[in-house]
N, C-alpha and C positions, 0 to 999 in steps of 0.2 A: 693545172696540178692541185693553187693551192684550197681551190675550193673541191678538189677532190680528197684531199685529205683534211681537212678540214670536220665534212661531209662524212668518211668513217674513224675520226676523231669521237666522234659525237654517239654516232652507232657502235665504237665502241663502249663506251662510257653506260648507257644504257642497257647493254648488253652485262656490266659489271654492274651498276642495279639489280638488277633480273637475278643477279650468280646470289649475291647478298642475300635478298627476300629469300629468293629458295633453298640458299644451302637456313636462312634460318628453320624453314617451315619446314621444311625435308628430310634432312641430315638431326636438328637439334630440334628439332617437336616443336616448335613453338604454335599455339594458337592462336592461325595466321589465318585471316578472310583470305585465300590466294588463289584465282581462280584468273581463267585468263582475261574478262570483264577489267578484274580489280588491276592487274600485271601490266595492263592497255594504258589504261585511262592515268596513271604512276606514272609511266614509261613519257606519253606526249607531253603530261604536262611538265614531265623532268628536261625530255628536247627543249621545247619550246622558253623556258627559262635555262639555260646552259648556252644557248643559241645568247638569246640577249646578255649574257651577262656576259659575255668570250665575246663576243661584235662591243660590249661598252668596257671591259679591262682591260682588254687585247697585251697578251701579258701578264697580266699578274690570278700565274694556275698555282697560288697559297688564297689566293677566297676567296675565287673557283672550284677549290678541295676543300673548302673547307660553309661552301656552299653542297656541294656533294655530303659531305659527313653529314650535315644540319638538315637536308631531302629526306637522307639516308633512317633518318631515324625519326624524323615526322611522317613518312611511310610509315614503317614499322611500328608506331603509336598505334597510326590509324588503321594499322587494319590486325592489330590483335583484337580480342577478343577476350582473351584475359592474363594476366600477371605480365602487363607491359614493360614498368620496372624489370620483369628482372629478361622480358626478351632485347632490350636495348641495351644490358650488361651482354648478351650473347653476340651484337653484334661482334665484337671485338675479337677473340676468339672467331668469329663466321670467317675478317676480312684474316685473318692470315693463312687458316685453313685454303680461301682463295690465293692469297699470297703466295701461300703452297703449290697447289696448284702451278700460279703462272709460271713461277723456277724454275718449274717441274717441263714445261712449253721451249722459256728459255733454253737450258739444256736438250730439250731436244733441236732447238733452233744449231746449237753449233755442234754440237754431233753432229747430224744429218748439212751443215758447211750450207744451208740455208738461208745468213747473216748477208752472207751478197745480194740475197732478192730484198730489192726495198721501193718505199717513189722520194724522195726528200721534196720542201716547197721553196719556192725563194728565199726562207729564211738558216737555211741548212736544216732546217725537222723533219725529219727521215721516221718510215714505220715499215717495219719488215714485215712479212708477209705474215709468218706466226706470230708478231705483234698482234696483226690487224685479225686473224684468227682467231686468239686466244679462248677471247670472253666467250664470240659466238658457239666455242664446243667446249666449252662449259656448259654452257645452256643444254644444250645440245644432250650431253651425258644424265646431267639434271632433270632432267625432261625426261630421257630415259628411263631411271633407275628408277619414278613418280608409277613407273609399271610396270615394276619386278614387287617382290617380297619385302621389300622398305617399304615399300605406303605402306605397309600396317603398322609402320612399329612410329607414324608417323606424329602421334600422338604422344606421344612418351617421352617428354622439355626433359633437356640436360641442366643441370641444379648450374648455380652459381660456382660448386667450387671446383664441378668437369670440365665447364667452361676457363675455368684458370689451369688447369692441367693441361689442357688444350695449349692453350697460350702455353705456357713453360713448354711445351715439347713441340712448338713451333716456331720459338726466339732461338733453339737452340740452332737450330736449321742453318744459320748467318757466320754461326761460330764455327760447326763442320764447313762452314763450302769456305770460308776463308781459309783452315786449315788444308781444306783443297789444292787450293791456290796454292797456296807453299810450297808441296807435298808438286805440285803440276811442276817447281823449277828446279826439286833436286829431282824428279827422275821424271822420265818420255814421258811421251805423251800416251801413248795405247794405255799403257800404265793409270797415271792421271785419268784418263778419262772412264777405265773400265769404276776408277773408286767414287767415283764420283755419278755413274751410273747405275753403280747399285746404290751407294748410300743415299739417292735421290726417290728410285726405287723401293724398298726399303720405307724411307721415313713417308714416301703419300700412302703404300697398301696400310702402317701401323697404324697413320692418323684417321684413316677414314672406317681399320678393321677395329678401331678398337670405341669410336662413335657407334659404327656400326652394330660389333662386341652389346654394348653395350644395352639396346635401347632392347635389342632383340633380346638379351634376360629377365632384361622391368614389361616389356608384352608381354613374351610367356608365363612370365612371375603371377599380371596379370588376370594373363586368363587361364589359368588354372585356378586362380584364384575366383573366376567366376565360374566355371564347370564343377568345381566344391559346391560351392554355394547350389549350381543349378541339379546337383546328386542329390543336396542334403536336400532341398525341395521337393522330387519325384520322390525320395521314399521318404518323409516323412510324410505326404498324400497321401501313400500307400499303406506305409502303417498304418493313416487311419480308418485307411479303408479295408485293410485288410479285422482292427477289430470292434468293425458294424458290422463286418459279414460275420464272426461271430456268435457278436449281442445277436445278432437277426437270427441266426443257426439255433443256437442255445434257445430262443424267448422259443421258436416255430419247433422246436421237439415239445414243448410241456403244451404247448397252444392245444393239442387233439385233448388232452385230458382236461388242461380249465375248462376248456366246449362240453366235454361230458361232462363233467359234472354239475356246468350252469342250467346244463338240460335238468339234468336231477331234481336240483334247487328247484327250478321252472314247474317242473311234474310234480313235486309236491307241495304247491305252490309258499315257497318261502320266499313269499320276491323281495319282502326286505335284506335278507339272507343272502340271496343272488345278487342286488344292489352292491352293497357292500363287500361283495367279493369282487363286483366286478370294477369298482373303485379303486378297492388292490389291486388291484392288474394291470387295470391305466397305469396303474402308475411306473410299473415295470418292465412296463416298457420303453425299450430299449431308444435314447432321444440320437437321433441327425444329426448330423454338423451338418448346420445351412453352410451350404454351397452359394461361387454368387458369380452364376456363367457371364460372360464378359466377349465370351469370343475369342475368345485366348488362350491357346492351350495351358501358353507358362503361366500364366495372370492368372489362372481360374487355378494355380496348384502353389502362388506365390499367396495369393490369397486366399486358397483352403489349409494352408499350415498359419495360418494367425489367424481363424480365428477364434482359437482357444484362448491366449494373448486378451485377443482382443476381449473378449467374456470378462476374462478371470479380472481385464483393468473399470470393466464399465465400459466401453470404446462402444461408440457406435458407431456402425459401418454405413457411410447410403453411396451405392454406386449409382449412373447413372448413364447409358449408352451404348456403343462398338468399339470394341479393339479386334474386329477382325480383319483392318485395315494395316495394322500391327504385321503382317506377315512377316512383310519384307527386312524385321531388325531378327538379327538374328537369335538364337535360344538360348543361348548363354547373354550373351549385352540382354535382352530382356527382361533376366533371370536377373543382371546384376543392378536392375536401374530399377523394377520392385520393389524388391527384397532391399537395398538402403530407401528411397522411400519410402513406405510402409518403416523401414524399422524406426526413420527418425520421426516419421510421426505420430508412430507408441511410442517410443520414448517421450518427444515432448507434450502429448495427454499426461503421459506418468508426473508431470511436473505439473501439470492444472489442479484446480484446486476444486472448479468448474465443470460444466460441462462436458463429456468427452465424445471426441466422433472423432472420425477421419470422412472427407466429401470423396466423391473421384468424381470424377465429369469426360468422360469421352466422345468424341462427336469427329464424320469428316463432311469434309465443306471446303469444294474448288481447290479441290485436287491437291490440302492439304485435309491431317490430321492432329489434331485437338486435345493432348490432353492435360489434367487441370485435378491436381491433389490440397486439399484444403482440410488444415485443422489448425484446433488453439494451442498455441502457447503462451508462458510465461517471460518475458524479459524482453530485449531490445536481440536483435539482428548485428551480427560486427563482423564489417566489412575491414579488407580493407584490399588496393589495388584495383577494386571492384569484385573481388574474393571474399568469399562469408566463411566467416572463418567456429574453429568450433567454441560453444558456452562451456564447455567441460572445464573442471578445476583441474583434470587433467589432460591435457592439448597430448601426451603424445599416443598416437592412432590412433583419435579420432577426428575427423574433419576430412576426410582420406574416400568415405562412401560418397560420401555430395559431392566430390574432384570425381569420383569416377565416372556421376549418373551423368556430368558438363559435360567431361570427357568424347563417351558415349554419345550423347545430344548433340554434340556438334561434330562426332565422323558420320554423325546421316544424315549432315548438311540440317539437319532442328534445327532451330532457334529455342532459346528459355527466359523467362521471365519471372525472379523471386520478388517477393515483398512482403512486407507483415504491417498493418493496418489493425491498427483499434483490438488486440491481444490476436489479430489471427497466422497464419503464416501459411503461403499460395505460394506454390511455381505450376509454372504453365509453360506450355514445352510444345511447339505443333510444328511436324516434321511436311517433308513434300513425302510426299506419295504418288 
């Protein structure tokens, strides 16, 4: 029985650690490499160390608890792709949300009369049925949530301020529970049970709803901004096309008269006059916008809308490769990705005094799609917590574009690398196809 209960305790702690990582990733939106392989490795290492510590330090629960906290922080730091400090701070409200669910399960156990079903070891330590399945139940709930619309908003990370609000909200729960326990002594049990059930249901629903509502609001705001950019790109593209068509129609309308006049000059042997007239005529031919064909319709549109700015600023655009494998990406995400990267590259070029250029390279190798954008830059990249900060004087409202780009890359299980070397800025992206 002692060995059985110890095995159950180890299993419960493994699920508890997994629950915390899933809360951070799924509910709090931390940018983490959470998949079955990484979680399994972390759980195996945790189990081995936990068993060793429990055997060596039998009865020292405070040391074991400290180990669990430190291990949770260490794994969170290793799994995070960015904003690691913020993710570690968010572990506090994550623990409180986890505790809220545990309190709810304890309540269910008491009201259902299940506390009489338990296992006890030789030291008098017992585990009830609900306590044994509580962590596993939460893990199953979180996994099921990952298959719903909640997964769409997992890239939206809670701010520290929102984490503090959730923490205050969860800290408020014990005070109410104490009040309800006092209330139990003043009135009969059925009324107390009804009050407690009502409170716990409202509290848990409120916590989950507050997190989900905020994340949904932020997600759809970002999505609407992406659709707006996509619409603007398409509108600008077709506006340019319409203007070119109108210029071509006007030119063709007068083309027949021009040819008849040239023919008359040639008949009269006015060759010099005809040559001068022809030269003047060719100058009036409407210029066609240089189109870059990438193999991806949205990328073509975005590049087409930037042609005027590139020409005006004297920026040479060099493109090589094929973007047709990028069809796995949603158009709105493709629009946000390219428009932000090109806007940043154009702004960087406008701040340099030497040669201005944007080099884009795309290729597919071994089931992966590789994309690279390079441009000159002035100054140095400013990094904080492995995040690139804007170098503009007015910080507010800037630096968001690159953050959105990084979120899109990671949402498609891609990886990116940004570097600055010898006055050149380069971002490299790799996506699994």
